[in-house]
BADREN-473022 format. One record per residue (C-alpha): residue number from 1; x, y, z. Coordinates in Angstrom, 3 decimals, decimal comma, m for minus. Layout:
// residues N
   k       c1       c2       c3
 NUM        X        Y        Z
...
This chain:
// residues 110
   k       c1       c2       c3
   1  m16,921  m13,738   m5,040
   2  m14,172  m12,371   m6,995
   3  m11,914  m14,185   m8,945
   4   m8,522  m14,004   m7,778
   5   m6,913  m11,822  m10,736
   6   m9,739   m9,244  m10,302
   7   m8,909   m5,947   m8,729
   8  m11,453   m4,584   m6,658
   9  m10,339   m0,655   m5,732
  10  m11,927    0,500   m2,313
  11  m12,736    3,990   m1,658
  12   m9,573    4,418    0,075
  13   m7,699    3,158   m2,313
  14   m9,513    5,425   m5,221
  15   m8,309    8,644   m2,877
  16   m5,095    7,584   m2,799
  17   m4,886    6,792   m6,602
  18   m6,557   10,321   m6,995
  19   m4,234   12,028   m5,335
  20   m0,873   10,184   m6,470
  21   m2,279   10,926  m10,308
  22   m3,161   14,550   m9,234
  23    0,506   15,062   m7,769
  24    1,905   13,263  m11,098
  25    3,180   10,011   m9,125
  26    4,609    7,449  m11,476
  27    2,268    4,675  m12,731
  28    2,128    1,807  m10,087
  29    0,808   m1,976  m10,246
  30   m2,223   m2,603   m8,053
  31   m2,342   m5,336   m5,931
  32    1,169   m6,514   m6,982
  33    2,252   m9,846   m5,592
  34    6,078   m9,764   m4,175
  35    6,594  m12,647   m2,451
  36    8,228  m15,904   m4,233
  37    5,961  m18,291   m1,874
  38    3,300  m16,468   m0,138
  39    0,245  m14,893   m1,600
  40    1,163  m11,357    0,038
  41    0,361   m8,433   m2,274
  42    1,098   m4,683   m2,060
  43   m1,646   m2,207   m2,574
  44    0,376   m0,470   m5,000
  45    3,899   m1,386   m6,360
  46    7,037   m0,150   m8,331
  47    8,256   m3,351   m8,691
  48   11,236   m2,507  m10,891
  49   12,304    0,210   m8,185
  50   11,353   m2,158   m5,130
  51    8,437    0,228   m4,021
  52    5,727   m0,818   m2,334
  53    2,784    1,406   m1,054
  54    0,363   m0,085    1,573
  55   m2,952    2,084    2,272
  56   m3,800    1,300    5,796
  57   m7,920    0,814    6,710
  58   m9,683    0,381    9,280
  59   m7,218    2,527   12,106
  60  m10,353    3,890   13,598
  61  m12,748    1,200   13,272
  62  m11,077   m1,527   15,028
  63  m10,286   m3,181   11,597
  64   m7,802   m5,734   11,079
  65   m4,781   m3,852   10,743
  66   m4,869   m2,960   14,122
  67   m5,869   m5,944   16,180
  68   m3,332   m8,278   17,277
  69   m3,216  m10,968   14,924
  70   m3,924   m8,885   11,747
  71   m1,185   m6,692   13,035
  72    1,320   m9,369   13,742
  73    0,746  m10,432   10,246
  74    1,256   m7,023    9,014
  75    4,672   m6,933   10,556
  76    5,718  m10,309    8,995
  77    4,687   m9,338    5,629
  78    6,430   m5,977    6,013
  79    9,939   m7,605    7,596
  80    9,737  m10,212    4,368
  81    9,131   m7,290    1,948
  82   12,595   m5,666    3,950
  83   14,321   m8,905    3,616
  84   13,654   m8,939   m0,384
  85   14,627   m5,420   m0,557
  86   11,293   m3,654   m0,653
  87   10,888    0,029    0,773
  88    7,479   m0,140    1,847
  89    5,669    3,532    2,341
  90    2,416    3,323    4,663
  91   m0,281    5,345    4,429
  92   m3,638    5,966    6,483
  93   m6,952    7,968    5,439
  94   m5,902   11,027    7,896
  95   m2,630   11,426    5,311
  96   m5,262   12,145    2,343
  97   m5,822   15,351    4,092
  98   m2,691   16,775    3,639
  99   m1,263   14,777    0,129
 100    1,356   17,890   m0,029
 101    2,650   16,585    3,265
 102    2,411   12,978    2,990
 103    2,414   11,676   m0,684
 104    4,008   14,389   m2,425
 105    7,222   13,757   m0,699
 106    7,160   10,096   m1,710
 107    7,179   10,824   m5,349
 108    9,472   13,478   m5,360
 109   11,929   10,909   m3,717
 110   11,386    8,557   m6,690
């Protein structure tokens, strides 16, 4: 069990962080809690610009994000984020195979 304020980085998130840094992306906050009432967090965020990054794991292994209840929960989270003015960028592990195509355009837009 990890304390609530401890940030644990998955291998997938570490890969994203690597490419983000190599491509000179701005500093991001990890596990940023964005909602005033719910405990929802973004994997990475640039709060001053209301930019969120979600790193979607388990898309081929039947992970939580693609099963019914998990997918519905993610939709609720992303819709609430949009209502609060956030722009959410979502990445899968496949996208890390071509970071210039998928990650760099987001960095350039910031």
